[in-house]
FIKOLFI-873274 format. One record per atom (N, C-alpha, C): atom name; residue number from 1; x, y, z. Coordinates in pm, 1 decimal. Layout:
FIKOLFI-873274
[atom 'CA',NUM,[X,Y,Z]]
...
end
This chain:
FIKOLFI-873274
[atom 'N',1,[23186.4,-12985.7,1794.8]]
[atom 'CA',1,[23045.4,-12997.7,1858.3]]
[atom 'C',1,[23056.5,-13071.0,1986.0]]
[atom 'N',2,[23145.0,-13148.7,1970.8]]
[atom 'CA',2,[23152.6,-13244.5,2064.6]]
[atom 'C',2,[23189.3,-13182.3,2210.4]]
[atom 'N',3,[23293.3,-13100.1,2182.6]]
[atom 'CA',3,[23368.4,-13057.2,2282.1]]
[atom 'C',3,[23242.7,-12955.4,2379.0]]
[atom 'N',4,[23189.7,-12931.0,2308.4]]
[atom 'CA',4,[23097.7,-12835.4,2369.8]]
[atom 'C',4,[22960.5,-12910.3,2470.5]]
[atom 'N',5,[22981.2,-13030.2,2372.7]]
[atom 'CA',5,[22818.6,-13164.5,2388.1]]
[atom 'C',5,[22925.0,-13184.6,2582.3]]
[atom 'N',6,[23079.7,-13202.2,2554.3]]
[atom 'CA',6,[23136.2,-13251.5,2673.7]]
[atom 'C',6,[23167.2,-13134.8,2804.5]]
[atom 'N',7,[23151.5,-13036.5,2721.8]]
[atom 'CA',7,[23147.1,-12991.2,2827.8]]
[atom 'C',7,[23032.0,-12894.7,2905.6]]
[atom 'N',8,[22955.8,-12883.2,2852.0]]
[atom 'CA',8,[22780.4,-12872.1,2857.8]]
[atom 'C',8,[22736.3,-13006.6,2987.6]]
[atom 'N',9,[22797.0,-13118.0,2928.7]]
[atom 'CA',9,[22749.9,-13202.7,3007.4]]
[atom 'C',9,[22860.7,-13192.9,3148.8]]
[atom 'N',10,[22963.6,-13153.5,3176.8]]
[atom 'CA',10,[23013.9,-13194.4,3281.2]]
[atom 'C',10,[22978.9,-13054.1,3333.4]]
[atom 'N',11,[22927.2,-12948.7,3320.8]]
[atom 'CA',11,[22853.9,-12796.0,3354.5]]
[atom 'C',11,[22767.1,-12864.9,3472.9]]
[atom 'N',12,[22698.7,-12943.6,3369.1]]
[atom 'CA',12,[22560.7,-12963.5,3457.3]]
[atom 'C',12,[22574.0,-13097.7,3593.4]]
[atom 'N',13,[22671.8,-13192.0,3558.6]]
[atom 'CA',13,[22730.9,-13266.0,3623.4]]
[atom 'C',13,[22768.2,-13175.2,3738.5]]
[atom 'N',14,[22845.4,-13082.7,3724.3]]
[atom 'CA',14,[22919.0,-13049.9,3858.8]]
[atom 'C',14,[22737.3,-12895.2,3933.9]]
[atom 'N',15,[22637.5,-12896.5,3862.1]]
[atom 'CA',15,[22570.1,-12800.3,3887.4]]
[atom 'C',15,[22463.0,-12889.2,3988.2]]
[atom 'N',16,[22465.0,-13027.5,3901.4]]
[atom 'CA',16,[22405.6,-13117.0,3952.1]]
[atom 'C',16,[22461.6,-13120.4,4172.7]]
[atom 'N',17,[22589.9,-13158.7,4119.7]]
[atom 'CA',17,[22605.0,-13234.9,4237.7]]
[atom 'C',17,[22659.5,-13155.1,4367.5]]
[atom 'N',18,[22648.3,-12977.4,4320.3]]
[atom 'CA',18,[22675.1,-12862.3,4361.4]]
[atom 'C',18,[22455.7,-12871.4,4441.0]]
[atom 'N',19,[22395.4,-12887.6,4349.1]]
[atom 'CA',19,[22252.6,-12829.9,4456.4]]
[atom 'C',19,[22277.2,-13007.9,4554.9]]
[atom 'N',20,[22336.4,-13101.1,4529.6]]
[atom 'CA',20,[22306.3,-13175.2,4588.0]]
[atom 'C',20,[22347.0,-13205.0,4729.5]]
[atom 'N',21,[22518.3,-13123.6,4705.8]]
[atom 'CA',21,[22554.4,-13079.7,4802.9]]
[atom 'C',21,[22491.4,-12976.4,4911.6]]
[atom 'N',22,[22421.5,-12898.8,4825.2]]
[atom 'CA',22,[22366.2,-12767.3,4871.5]]
[atom 'C',22,[22212.4,-12847.8,4981.8]]
[atom 'N',23,[22176.7,-12964.6,4899.4]]
[atom 'CA',23,[22059.0,-13007.3,4969.4]]
[atom 'C',23,[22095.9,-13059.6,5107.3]]
[atom 'N',24,[22253.1,-13153.3,5140.8]]
[atom 'CA',24,[22292.0,-13180.0,5201.9]]
[atom 'C',24,[22335.3,-13138.7,5355.3]]
[atom 'N',25,[22397.2,-12942.5,5263.8]]
[atom 'CA',25,[22444.2,-12883.0,5384.2]]
[atom 'C',25,[22299.8,-12879.6,5452.1]]
[atom 'N',26,[22208.3,-12862.3,5400.8]]
[atom 'CA',26,[22045.1,-12803.0,5464.3]]
[atom 'C',26,[21998.8,-12919.6,5528.8]]
[atom 'N',27,[22053.2,-13051.0,5518.1]]
[atom 'CA',27,[22024.0,-13123.4,5622.0]]
[atom 'C',27,[22111.8,-13143.2,5707.9]]
[atom 'N',28,[22266.9,-13119.2,5673.9]]
[atom 'CA',28,[22338.1,-13132.4,5814.9]]
[atom 'C',28,[22313.3,-13019.7,5902.1]]
[atom 'N',29,[22247.7,-12882.1,5840.8]]
[atom 'CA',29,[22223.4,-12767.1,5942.8]]
[atom 'C',29,[22107.5,-12791.9,6032.2]]
[atom 'N',30,[22020.7,-12864.8,5976.4]]
[atom 'CA',30,[21887.2,-12881.0,6026.8]]
[atom 'C',30,[21907.0,-12973.5,6138.1]]
[atom 'N',31,[21994.5,-13074.0,6112.9]]
[atom 'CA',31,[22092.6,-13138.5,6254.0]]
[atom 'C',31,[22159.1,-13128.9,6337.3]]
[atom 'N',32,[22194.5,-13025.0,6238.7]]
[atom 'CA',32,[22299.4,-12978.3,6370.4]]
[atom 'C',32,[22236.2,-12859.2,6507.7]]
[atom 'N',33,[22127.3,-12791.2,6410.7]]
[atom 'CA',33,[22027.0,-12715.1,6514.5]]
[atom 'C',33,[21960.1,-12819.6,6557.5]]
[atom 'N',34,[21935.2,-12929.3,6530.8]]
[atom 'CA',34,[21839.5,-13046.7,6615.2]]
[atom 'C',34,[21920.2,-13025.6,6712.1]]
[atom 'N',35,[22069.1,-13146.5,6712.2]]
[atom 'CA',35,[22169.7,-13173.1,6814.1]]
[atom 'C',35,[22145.9,-13061.2,6904.0]]
[atom 'N',36,[22170.1,-12908.9,6879.5]]
[atom 'CA',36,[22160.1,-12829.4,6952.8]]
[atom 'C',36,[22094.1,-12821.6,7042.2]]
[atom 'N',37,[21967.1,-12783.7,6988.6]]
[atom 'CA',37,[21857.8,-12800.0,7061.9]]
[atom 'C',37,[21792.5,-12910.4,7163.0]]
[atom 'N',38,[21900.6,-13053.4,7114.4]]
[atom 'CA',38,[21912.1,-13164.8,7257.7]]
[atom 'C',38,[22041.7,-13113.8,7359.8]]
[atom 'N',39,[22120.7,-13110.2,7324.2]]
[atom 'CA',39,[22221.8,-13031.8,7394.1]]
[atom 'C',39,[22148.8,-12957.4,7525.8]]
[atom 'N',40,[22124.3,-12854.4,7470.5]]
[atom 'CA',40,[22041.0,-12737.2,7557.6]]
[atom 'C',40,[21966.3,-12786.9,7626.8]]
[atom 'N',41,[21825.6,-12874.1,7568.2]]
[atom 'CA',41,[21755.6,-12928.3,7672.6]]
[atom 'C',41,[21867.5,-13015.1,7801.8]]
[atom 'N',42,[21923.4,-13065.2,7749.3]]
[atom 'CA',42,[21999.3,-13200.6,7802.1]]
[atom 'C',42,[22020.6,-13074.7,7952.0]]
[atom 'N',43,[22130.6,-13011.7,7893.2]]
[atom 'CA',43,[22226.9,-12896.8,7977.8]]
[atom 'C',43,[22084.7,-12854.2,8106.3]]
[atom 'N',44,[22033.9,-12785.1,8065.4]]
[atom 'CA',44,[21879.0,-12727.4,8144.0]]
[atom 'C',44,[21848.3,-12862.6,8218.1]]
[atom 'N',45,[21829.1,-12959.2,8146.7]]
[atom 'CA',45,[21757.5,-13050.9,8280.2]]
[atom 'C',45,[21894.0,-13114.6,8376.7]]
[atom 'N',46,[21965.1,-13093.5,8339.1]]
[atom 'CA',46,[22099.4,-13130.1,8400.5]]
[atom 'C',46,[22110.8,-13051.7,8532.2]]
[atom 'N',47,[22146.0,-12918.3,8447.2]]
[atom 'CA',47,[22116.2,-12815.0,8587.4]]
[atom 'C',47,[21993.3,-12779.1,8668.8]]
[atom 'N',48,[21883.9,-12831.9,8629.8]]
[atom 'CA',48,[21789.4,-12808.2,8700.4]]
[atom 'C',48,[21761.3,-12955.2,8808.1]]
[atom 'N',49,[21840.3,-13068.8,8739.4]]
[atom 'CA',49,[21850.6,-13162.2,8836.4]]
[atom 'C',49,[21912.7,-13150.7,8941.5]]
[atom 'N',50,[22077.8,-13074.0,8937.4]]
[atom 'CA',50,[22182.7,-13072.0,9072.7]]
[atom 'C',50,[22112.2,-12979.0,9127.1]]
[atom 'N',51,[22050.1,-12880.5,9053.8]]
[atom 'CA',51,[21976.3,-12754.9,9159.1]]
[atom 'C',51,[21874.2,-12805.1,9225.2]]
[atom 'N',52,[21790.2,-12934.6,9215.5]]
[atom 'CA',52,[21707.3,-13017.0,9248.4]]
[atom 'C',52,[21797.0,-13099.5,9377.9]]
[atom 'N',53,[21891.2,-13143.7,9365.3]]
[atom 'CA',53,[21968.2,-13233.7,9467.0]]
[atom 'C',53,[22008.8,-13163.8,9550.5]]
[atom 'N',54,[22096.4,-13077.2,9537.5]]
[atom 'CA',54,[22121.9,-12945.7,9666.3]]
[atom 'C',54,[22008.3,-12875.5,9673.6]]
[atom 'N',55,[21917.3,-12857.4,9690.3]]
[atom 'CA',55,[21813.3,-12842.4,9763.9]]
[atom 'C',55,[21762.1,-12936.5,9844.5]]
[atom 'N',56,[21776.8,-13076.3,9803.1]]
[atom 'CA',56,[21680.9,-13227.3,9902.7]]
[atom 'C',56,[21838.6,-13282.3,9985.9]]
[atom 'N',57,[21941.4,-13196.2,9944.7]]
[atom 'CA',57,[22074.0,-13251.9,10048.5]]
[atom 'C',57,[22053.5,-13133.7,10208.0]]
[atom 'N',58,[21948.7,-13008.1,10122.8]]
[atom 'CA',58,[21974.5,-12911.6,10258.4]]
[atom 'C',58,[21875.2,-12968.4,10320.0]]
[atom 'N',59,[21748.0,-13012.4,10277.8]]
[atom 'CA',59,[21692.2,-13066.5,10354.0]]
[atom 'C',59,[21661.2,-13123.2,10409.9]]
[atom 'N',60,[21747.2,-13242.1,10376.3]]
[atom 'CA',60,[21769.7,-13394.0,10449.6]]
[atom 'C',60,[21893.2,-13340.7,10585.1]]
[atom 'N',61,[22016.6,-13245.9,10522.6]]
[atom 'CA',61,[22095.3,-13141.4,10690.2]]
[atom 'C',61,[22006.5,-13060.8,10799.1]]
[atom 'N',62,[21845.6,-13002.6,10731.8]]
[atom 'CA',62,[21768.1,-12983.4,10860.9]]
[atom 'C',62,[21734.7,-13052.8,10920.1]]
[atom 'N',63,[21688.6,-13108.5,10833.2]]
[atom 'CA',63,[21649.8,-13246.1,10922.7]]
[atom 'C',63,[21679.1,-13352.8,11020.6]]
[atom 'N',64,[21824.2,-13353.3,10946.8]]
[atom 'CA',64,[21899.1,-13464.5,11050.9]]
[atom 'C',64,[21928.9,-13326.8,11190.0]]
[atom 'N',65,[21973.4,-13233.1,11113.8]]
[atom 'CA',65,[22008.6,-13198.5,11244.2]]
[atom 'C',65,[21889.9,-13150.6,11394.4]]
[atom 'N',66,[21739.3,-13207.2,11327.1]]
[atom 'CA',66,[21633.3,-13151.3,11368.5]]
[atom 'C',66,[21616.9,-13266.4,11454.8]]
[atom 'N',67,[21662.6,-13357.9,11411.5]]
[atom 'CA',67,[21653.1,-13575.1,11435.0]]
[atom 'C',67,[21730.6,-13529.4,11560.9]]
[atom 'N',68,[21870.0,-13495.4,11555.7]]
[atom 'CA',68,[21936.6,-13464.8,11644.3]]
[atom 'C',68,[21897.0,-13348.5,11798.5]]
[atom 'N',69,[21838.8,-13242.1,11792.7]]
[atom 'CA',69,[21769.5,-13209.7,11832.2]]
[atom 'C',69,[21693.7,-13289.7,11917.7]]
[atom 'N',70,[21610.6,-13315.0,11865.3]]
[atom 'CA',70,[21502.1,-13432.1,11917.9]]
[atom 'C',70,[21565.3,-13560.9,12000.6]]
[atom 'N',71,[21628.2,-13621.2,11964.1]]
[atom 'CA',71,[21683.6,-13727.0,12043.8]]
[atom 'C',71,[21794.9,-13621.8,12177.1]]
[atom 'N',72,[21873.2,-13545.4,12188.4]]
[atom 'CA',72,[21885.6,-13452.4,12320.3]]
[atom 'C',72,[21760.1,-13429.4,12373.0]]
[atom 'N',73,[21688.2,-13407.1,12365.4]]
[atom 'CA',73,[21537.5,-13367.5,12426.6]]
[atom 'C',73,[21480.9,-13416.2,12528.5]]
[atom 'N',74,[21529.8,-13582.4,12411.2]]
[atom 'CA',74,[21527.9,-13700.3,12482.5]]
[atom 'C',74,[21571.1,-13772.9,12528.9]]
[atom 'N',75,[21671.9,-13702.6,12583.6]]
[atom 'CA',75,[21797.5,-13771.8,12649.0]]
[atom 'C',75,[21759.7,-13713.3,12794.2]]
[atom 'N',76,[21653.2,-13595.8,12756.1]]
[atom 'CA',76,[21661.0,-13496.2,12909.7]]
[atom 'C',76,[21566.7,-13520.6,12970.9]]
[atom 'N',77,[21445.7,-13575.4,12841.7]]
[atom 'CA',77,[21300.0,-13585.6,12948.2]]
[atom 'C',77,[21285.2,-13724.3,12987.9]]
[atom 'N',78,[21399.9,-13854.7,12928.3]]
[atom 'CA',78,[21383.4,-13940.8,13004.6]]
[atom 'C',78,[21467.1,-13957.0,13105.3]]
[atom 'N',79,[21566.6,-13881.1,13154.2]]
[atom 'CA',79,[21645.7,-13835.2,13298.0]]
[atom 'C',79,[21500.9,-13800.1,13369.9]]
[atom 'N',80,[21474.1,-13692.3,13333.0]]
[atom 'CA',80,[21312.6,-13598.0,13389.1]]
[atom 'C',80,[21245.2,-13722.4,13448.2]]
[atom 'N',81,[21214.9,-13799.6,13348.8]]
[atom 'CA',81,[21133.4,-13904.4,13363.5]]
[atom 'C',81,[21124.7,-14024.4,13490.4]]
[atom 'N',82,[21277.8,-14082.8,13461.4]]
[atom 'CA',82,[21336.1,-14148.3,13581.3]]
[atom 'C',82,[21328.9,-14088.2,13716.9]]
[atom 'N',83,[21324.3,-13982.4,13722.4]]
[atom 'CA',83,[21370.2,-13871.4,13888.6]]
[atom 'C',83,[21241.1,-13889.5,13908.0]]
[atom 'N',84,[21182.6,-13835.8,13825.6]]
[atom 'CA',84,[20984.2,-13848.2,13849.4]]
[atom 'C',84,[20904.3,-13963.6,13943.5]]
[atom 'N',85,[20965.9,-14065.0,13811.3]]
[atom 'CA',85,[20919.6,-14213.7,13864.6]]
[atom 'C',85,[21004.3,-14239.2,14008.3]]
[atom 'N',86,[21146.3,-14227.2,14045.4]]
[atom 'CA',86,[21159.4,-14244.8,14172.4]]
[atom 'C',86,[21110.9,-14125.2,14287.7]]
[atom 'N',87,[21125.4,-14038.5,14275.8]]
[atom 'CA',87,[21023.0,-13922.2,14336.6]]
[atom 'C',87,[20925.6,-13990.5,14372.8]]
[atom 'N',88,[20826.9,-13959.9,14298.3]]
[atom 'CA',88,[20651.5,-14062.1,14268.4]]
[atom 'C',88,[20704.4,-14207.7,14400.9]]
[atom 'N',89,[20763.4,-14292.2,14350.9]]
[atom 'CA',89,[20765.7,-14406.3,14422.9]]
[atom 'C',89,[20805.5,-14411.4,14553.9]]
[atom 'N',90,[20937.2,-14283.0,14591.4]]
[atom 'CA',90,[20978.3,-14251.9,14725.2]]
[atom 'C',90,[20813.9,-14172.9,14824.0]]
[atom 'N',91,[20742.7,-14116.1,14738.0]]
[atom 'CA',91,[20637.0,-14040.9,14805.0]]
[atom 'C',91,[20526.4,-14141.0,14838.2]]
[atom 'N',92,[20497.1,-14253.1,14776.6]]
[atom 'CA',92,[20375.5,-14311.7,14750.1]]
[atom 'C',92,[20408.3,-14423.7,14889.9]]
[atom 'N',93,[20576.0,-14466.8,14856.7]]
[atom 'CA',93,[20573.0,-14527.2,14962.9]]
[atom 'C',93,[20600.5,-14454.1,15121.9]]
[atom 'N',94,[20626.1,-14307.4,15147.8]]
[atom 'CA',94,[20579.5,-14254.8,15253.1]]
[atom 'C',94,[20394.6,-14215.2,15275.0]]
[atom 'N',95,[20315.8,-14223.7,15133.6]]
[atom 'CA',95,[20248.9,-14205.2,15220.0]]
[atom 'C',95,[20153.9,-14356.8,15279.5]]
[atom 'N',96,[20218.9,-14383.2,15173.2]]
[atom 'CA',96,[20157.7,-14580.7,15290.7]]
[atom 'C',96,[20215.6,-14603.3,15411.8]]
[atom 'N',97,[20318.5,-14560.0,15476.6]]
[atom 'CA',97,[20336.3,-14564.7,15546.7]]
[atom 'C',97,[20286.4,-14472.8,15618.3]]
[atom 'N',98,[20247.3,-14371.5,15612.9]]
[atom 'CA',98,[20210.5,-14279.4,15683.3]]
[atom 'C',98,[20021.5,-14317.9,15730.8]]
[atom 'N',99,[20025.7,-14401.3,15621.4]]
[atom 'CA',99,[19851.5,-14483.0,15688.4]]
[atom 'C',99,[19866.8,-14595.2,15769.0]]
[atom 'N',100,[19967.6,-14668.1,15779.9]]
[atom 'CA',100,[20001.8,-14732.3,15828.2]]
[atom 'C',100,[20035.2,-14677.4,15951.2]]
[atom 'N',101,[20073.4,-14596.4,16036.6]]
[atom 'CA',101,[20117.8,-14556.2,16106.8]]
[atom 'C',101,[19949.1,-14539.3,16193.1]]
[atom 'N',102,[19906.5,-14428.4,16133.1]]
[atom 'CA',102,[19744.0,-14404.9,16146.7]]
[atom 'C',102,[19647.1,-14443.1,16202.7]]
[atom 'N',103,[19685.2,-14627.0,16103.0]]
[atom 'CA',103,[19581.1,-14722.9,16122.5]]
[atom 'C',103,[19615.2,-14802.3,16265.7]]
[atom 'N',104,[19739.7,-14777.4,16275.5]]
[atom 'CA',104,[19788.1,-14889.5,16411.3]]
[atom 'C',104,[19730.1,-14854.7,16565.1]]
end
């Protein structure tokens, strides 16, 4: 009878261990699933951020090319302005001379 009691006790402890182990597996499965979800979200966020970086880099490159065009155009415009200024000064001087000659 003592052997039967001991056997039943061992069987009961083994079953209790299995139930506790099964609960641990469930908790571990939930934890692993949560970690997988977090990983997938982080991976998605990283991919989205890289895409945003790439798009921003392209916009910056386009704007830098536009800036270079504007700077090159400004050089041409400045040269034209200086030429027009010199031409205006020459023609104003010629007009002034013509008035002086007329008024003599």
